[in-house]
C-alpha positions in Angstrom: -10.5 -58.8 15.5 -7.6 -56.3 13.7 -6.6 -53.2 15.7 -8.9 -50.1 14.5 -6.7 -48.1 12.4 -7.2 -44.0 13.1 -5.7 -41.3 10.3 -4.5 -38.3 12.3 -4.7 -35.0 10.5 -1.1 -34.2 11.3 -0.6 -30.3 11.0 2.9 -29.7 12.5 1.1 -28.3 15.8 1.2 -29.4 19.0 -2.4 -30.2 19.3 -2.4 -32.9 16.4 0.4 -34.1 17.6 -1.1 -35.2 21.4 -4.0 -36.3 19.3 -1.8 -38.8 17.5 0.4 -39.8 20.6 -2.9 -40.2 22.8 -4.3 -42.5 20.2 -1.3 -44.4 20.0 -1.0 -44.8 23.5 -4.9 -45.9 23.6 -3.8 -49.1 21.7 -5.1 -48.1 17.9 -3.2 -48.4 15.0 -2.3 -44.6 14.0 -1.1 -43.1 10.9 -0.8 -39.3 10.1 -1.9 -37.5 7.2 -0.7 -33.9 6.5 -2.9 -31.6 4.3 -1.7 -28.9 2.3 -3.9 -26.2 1.1 -2.2 -23.2 -0.6 0.8 -23.5 -2.9 1.2 -19.9 -3.8 4.1 -17.9 -2.3 4.4 -20.3 0.1 8.1 -19.6 0.9 7.8 -16.1 1.6 4.7 -16.0 4.0 3.4 -19.4 4.1 4.4 -21.6 6.6 3.3 -25.3 5.3 6.9 -26.4 4.5 7.8 -25.8 8.1 4.9 -27.0 9.2 5.0 -30.7 7.2 8.5 -30.5 8.6 7.2 -30.6 12.3 4.8 -32.9 11.6 7.5 -35.2 9.6 9.3 -35.2 13.2 6.1 -36.1 15.2 5.6 -39.2 13.0 9.6 -40.2 13.4 9.2 -39.4 17.0 6.1 -42.0 17.5 7.3 -44.6 14.6 3.9 -44.1 12.7 3.6 -43.5 8.7 2.9 -40.1 7.3 1.2 -39.3 4.4 0.9 -35.9 2.2 -1.8 -34.6 0.2 -2.6 -31.5 -1.6 -6.2 -30.0 -1.5 -5.1 -26.6 -2.8 -7.5 -26.8 -5.8 -10.2 -27.8 -3.6 -9.3 -25.0 -1.4 -9.2 -22.8 -3.9 -12.7 -23.2 -5.7 -14.5 -24.3 -2.3 -13.1 -21.4 -0.1 -11.0 -19.0 -1.4 -13.3 -17.8 -4.0 -16.2 -17.4 -1.4 -13.9 -15.7 0.6 -13.1 -13.4 -2.4 -16.3 -13.2 -3.7 -17.3 -11.7 0.3 -14.8 -9.0 0.1 -15.9 -7.6 -3.1 -19.3 -7.5 -1.6 -18.3 -5.4 1.7 -18.5 -8.1 3.5 -16.1 -10.0 6.3 -15.6 -13.5 5.6 -14.1 -16.0 8.2 -12.3 -18.9 5.7 -12.0 -21.2 8.5 -15.5 -22.6 8.9 -15.7 -23.0 5.2 -12.3 -24.7 5.4 -13.8 -27.4 7.9 -17.3 -27.9 5.7 -15.6 -28.0 2.2 -11.8 -29.2 3.1 -11.2 -31.1 6.1 -14.4 -33.1 6.7 -14.9 -33.7 3.2 -12.0 -34.2 0.7 -9.9 -34.9 3.5 -11.8 -37.2 5.3 -12.7 -39.1 2.4 -9.5 -39.5 1.3 -7.9 -40.8 4.9 -11.0 -43.2 4.6 -9.5 -44.7 1.4 -6.4 -45.1 2.7 -8.0 -47.5 5.1 -9.1 -45.7 8.1 -11.3 -47.1 10.2 -11.8 -43.4 11.9 -10.3 -40.1 11.5 -9.0 -38.0 14.2 -7.9 -34.2 14.3 -6.7 -31.7 16.8 -9.9 -29.7 17.4 -10.5 -28.9 21.0 -14.2 -30.2 20.7 -16.1 -33.1 21.7 -18.3 -36.1 20.1 -21.2 -37.6 21.9 -23.2 -40.7 20.7 -26.7 -40.4 20.4 -29.3 -42.8 18.7 -29.5 -40.2 14.9 -26.0 -39.8 15.1 -23.2 -37.8 16.4 -23.6 -34.7 18.7 -20.9 -31.9 18.4 -20.4 -30.9 21.6 -18.0 -28.0 23.4 -14.8 -29.0 24.9 -13.9 -28.5 28.4 -11.8 -25.4 28.0 -14.0 -22.2 27.2 -11.4 -20.5 26.0 -10.1 -22.8 23.8 -13.4 -24.3 22.4 -13.4 -24.7 18.5 -17.0 -25.8 17.8 -17.6 -22.1 16.5 -15.2 -23.0 13.7 -17.0 -26.6 13.5 -20.5 -25.6 13.3 -21.1 -25.7 9.3 -20.0 -29.4 9.0 -22.7 -31.8 8.2 -23.8 -34.0 11.2 -22.8 -37.4 8.8 -19.5 -36.5 8.2 -18.7 -36.5 12.1 -19.1 -40.0 11.9 -15.9 -41.9 12.0 -14.1 -39.0 13.4 -12.7 -38.6 16.8 -11.4 -35.5 18.4 -8.9 -37.0 21.1 -8.1 -33.8 22.9 -11.6 -32.4 23.9 -11.2 -33.5 27.3 -8.1 -31.5 27.8 -6.9 -28.0 28.6 -4.1 -26.3 26.4 -1.6 -26.5 29.4 -2.9 -30.3 29.4 -1.8 -30.4 26.2 1.8 -28.8 26.4 2.5 -31.2 29.3 1.3 -34.4 27.6 3.7 -33.4 24.4 6.6 -32.3 27.0 6.3 -35.6 29.0 6.1 -37.7 25.8 8.7 -35.9 24.0 7.3 -34.9 21.1 9.7 -32.6 19.2 7.2 -29.6 19.0 6.0 -29.5 22.6 7.3 -25.6 22.3 6.2 -24.7 19.3 3.7 -21.7 19.0 0.2 -22.0 18.3 -0.5 -21.0 14.5 -2.6 -17.7 13.9 -4.3 -16.5 11.3 -5.0 -17.9 7.9 -2.1 -19.7 6.2 -2.7 -17.9 2.5 -2.1 -14.6 4.0 0.7 -15.2 7.0 2.4 -12.4 8.7 2.4 -10.0 6.1 -0.2 -6.8 5.8 -3.5 -8.0 5.2 -4.4 -5.2 3.0 -1.3 -6.0 0.8 -2.4 -9.5 0.5 -6.0 -8.5 -0.8 -4.9 -6.3 -3.1 -3.2 -8.8 -4.9 -7.0 -9.8 -5.9 -8.6 -7.2 -5.6 -8.7 -3.6 -6.7 -8.8 -0.6 -4.8 -11.7 1.3 -4.7 -11.4 4.7 -3.4 -14.5 6.2 -1.5 -15.0 9.0 1.1 -14.6 9.1 4.9 -17.1 10.6 6.7 -17.3 11.2 10.6 -20.7 10.1 12.6 -22.6 13.3 11.7 -21.6 13.0 8.0 -18.7 15.4 7.8 -16.1 14.2 5.3 -12.7 13.5 7.0 -10.9 11.5 4.5 -10.5 9.2 1.5 -10.6 5.1 2.0 -9.4 2.7 -0.5 -11.9 0.4 -0.7 -14.6 -1.2 2.1 -13.0 -4.6 1.6 -10.0 -3.4 3.2 -11.8 -2.5 6.7 -13.8 -4.4 9.1 -16.3 -2.7 11.7 -15.0 -1.8 14.7 -11.4 -1.3 13.3 -9.0 1.0 15.2 -5.8 0.4 13.5 -4.9 1.6 9.9 -7.5 3.9 9.0 -5.1 6.9 8.3 -7.0 9.5 10.0 -5.0 12.3 11.7 -5.7 14.6 14.1 -8.5 16.5 13.3 -9.4 19.9 14.3 -12.0 19.8 17.0 -12.1 16.5 17.4 -11.1 14.8 20.4 -7.7 13.2 21.1 -8.8 9.6 20.6 -8.7 6.9 18.0 -11.3 6.5 15.3 -13.0 3.4 14.5 -14.6 1.8 11.7 -18.9 2.1 12.5 -20.4 1.3 9.0 -20.1 0.6 5.8 -22.5 2.1 3.3 -21.9 -0.1 0.2 -24.5 1.8 -1.8 -22.7 5.2 -1.8 -19.0 3.5 -0.8 -18.7 5.2 1.9 -17.1 4.5 5.3 -18.2 6.0 8.5 -15.9 6.3 11.5 -16.4 7.6 14.6 -14.7 8.1 18.1 -17.2 6.5 19.8 -16.4 2.7 20.2 -19.5 1.8 21.6 -21.6 4.3 18.8 -24.7 3.2 18.3 -24.2 1.9 14.8 -21.6 -0.2 16.0 -24.4 -1.7 18.4 -26.6 -4.6 17.2 -30.0 -6.5 18.9 -30.6 -8.5 16.4 -29.3 -10.5 13.0 -30.7 -12.4 10.4 -28.6 -15.3 8.9 -28.5 -16.5 5.8 -29.7 -20.6 5.0 -28.4 -21.8 8.6 -26.7 -25.2 8.7 -28.6 -27.3 11.6 -26.5 -29.8 13.2 -29.5 -30.4 15.8 -33.1 -28.6 16.7 -33.2 -27.0 20.2 -34.9 -30.0 22.8 -38.2 -27.7 22.3 -39.3 -24.6 21.3 -38.7 -22.4 24.5 -35.2 -23.9 25.3 -32.9 -21.1 26.6 -30.5 -20.8 23.9 -26.9 -19.2 23.3 -25.1 -17.8 20.6 -21.3 -16.9 19.5 -20.8 -14.7 16.6 -16.9 -14.7 16.9 -14.3 -17.3 18.4 -13.7 -17.5 22.0 -16.5 -14.8 22.7 -18.5 -15.4 25.9 -21.7 -17.2 25.2 -24.5 -14.7 24.4 -28.2 -15.3 25.8 -30.6 -15.4 22.9 -34.1 -16.2 21.1 -34.4 -17.6 17.9 -37.6 -17.5 14.9 -37.1 -19.7 12.0 -37.7 -17.8 8.9 -38.2 -18.8 5.4 -35.5 -20.3 3.2 -33.8 -21.9 5.9 -32.7 -18.5 7.5 -32.9 -17.7 11.4 -33.6 -14.7 13.2 -31.5 -14.3 16.6 -32.5 -11.9 19.3 -30.0 -11.1 21.9 -30.6 -10.4 25.5 -27.7 -8.5 25.4 -26.5 -5.7 22.3 -24.0 -6.8 20.5 -20.9 -5.2 19.1 -20.1 -5.0 15.4 -22.0 -7.6 14.0 -20.4 -7.9 10.4 -22.0 -9.7 7.7 -19.8 -12.8 6.3 -19.0 -13.8 9.9 -21.2 -16.4 11.4 -23.6 -17.0 14.2 -23.1 -20.1 16.1 -26.1 -21.5 18.4 -25.6 -23.9 21.5 -28.2 -25.1 24.0 -25.8 -26.0 27.0 -22.9 -28.1 25.7 -24.1 -29.1 22.6 -23.7 -26.8 19.6 -26.8 -26.7 17.2 -25.0 -25.4 13.8 -24.3 -22.0 12.3 -25.3 -19.6 9.7 -23.6 -16.5 8.1 -24.7 -13.3 9.3 -26.7 -11.4 6.6 -28.3 -8.6 8.1 -27.9 -6.8 11.5 -30.3 -4.6 13.2 -29.9 -2.0 15.7 -30.1 -2.4 19.2 -32.9 0.0 20.0 -35.1 -2.3 17.3 
C-alpha cells in the first residue's frame, strides 16, 4: 500500500507549519499548498507576499513541495460581495466563517484532491471525531484558541478526508514544537484581522467601496449630539472613533454605540457600557447550518456569538425556513446582526447561523 499523501494548507504561519511537520513526522507523504485570496492593494497592506515567502521557507526546511493557487476571484464573488452587502445594510459581517465554507473547504479542498491528495489538512485548532454518519466537529483542547466557531458553516460532508493535526495542542506547545523542529517561522507573530484590510484604518478601507451616508448621532435620550458618516462604519458596542468631544452636562466618560436605527439613518450612543439597548436575552438566526442535531430535545446547549467568547448557556427553538431562536440564560452584550451564533453540545459543534434579529434582555 502506498504512503497516504496529505496536502497541507500552508499559510506562512506557525500553526500550519507545525501541522505539516507533525504529519511528516507521523509518516505521511506531505505537500504544501499556499492559497491567495486577495490581490488588490497587496503591497501596501496585505501580507500575502510575505506569507508566501514564509510558507516557502517552511516547505524548504521540511523538504516538501509547495504549490500555489489563486482563489481571489472566488473569494471576491463568494465572500467579499456578501461582506459589502451586509455593511450596506448596516450589519456587521464576519467574512472568516464564509471564507472557510466558500473557499477553504470547497475550491481549496477540491483543488488539493485534484492534485492527488488522499487527505487535506489545515492548522486550525479543532478536532474531527469519527462517527457512523460522518465526521463530527469537536472543540480543540485549548479553549482560548479553539477555532470551531470559524468552521461552523462548513458542510459536514466537506470534512471528509480532512485532518486537523494540531487540534490536541495548545499554542505554547505548537510554538515549542516549531522551535525544536527548527522551523524558520517559529517566532512569527500570529496574523490578526482580515488580509484585504490589513493594518489600515477600517473606515478608510470601506470608503473605497461604500459611499458615506451621513446622519444624526443622538444620545440615549434622543438629544442630537453630532453627525455620523454612515451606519456601516460603526459596530454595536464600539467605543473608539466616534469623534464625540466633551458635552455640557455629560459625564467625563467614553461613549458607546448603543443602536443603529437604519429606518432613520440614526446612530444612538450612550455613556453606559451596559445600556439596555446593548443587552439582549434572545436572538433569531437566518437559516441555520446544522452539522448535527442535539442528542435530545432537552439537551443542555451552549452558544458563542463571537470568537473566544466563553460558552453561554442557552435554549433553542427551531423556526420556519430553517431559522433558530436562541434564548440565553444570561443577557448578551452587543449582539450584532451579521455576526454568527454557533451552538455546542458538550465538545461537539452543532453548527452556526447568521444573527438576524436580537431582542432586549427584558423580553
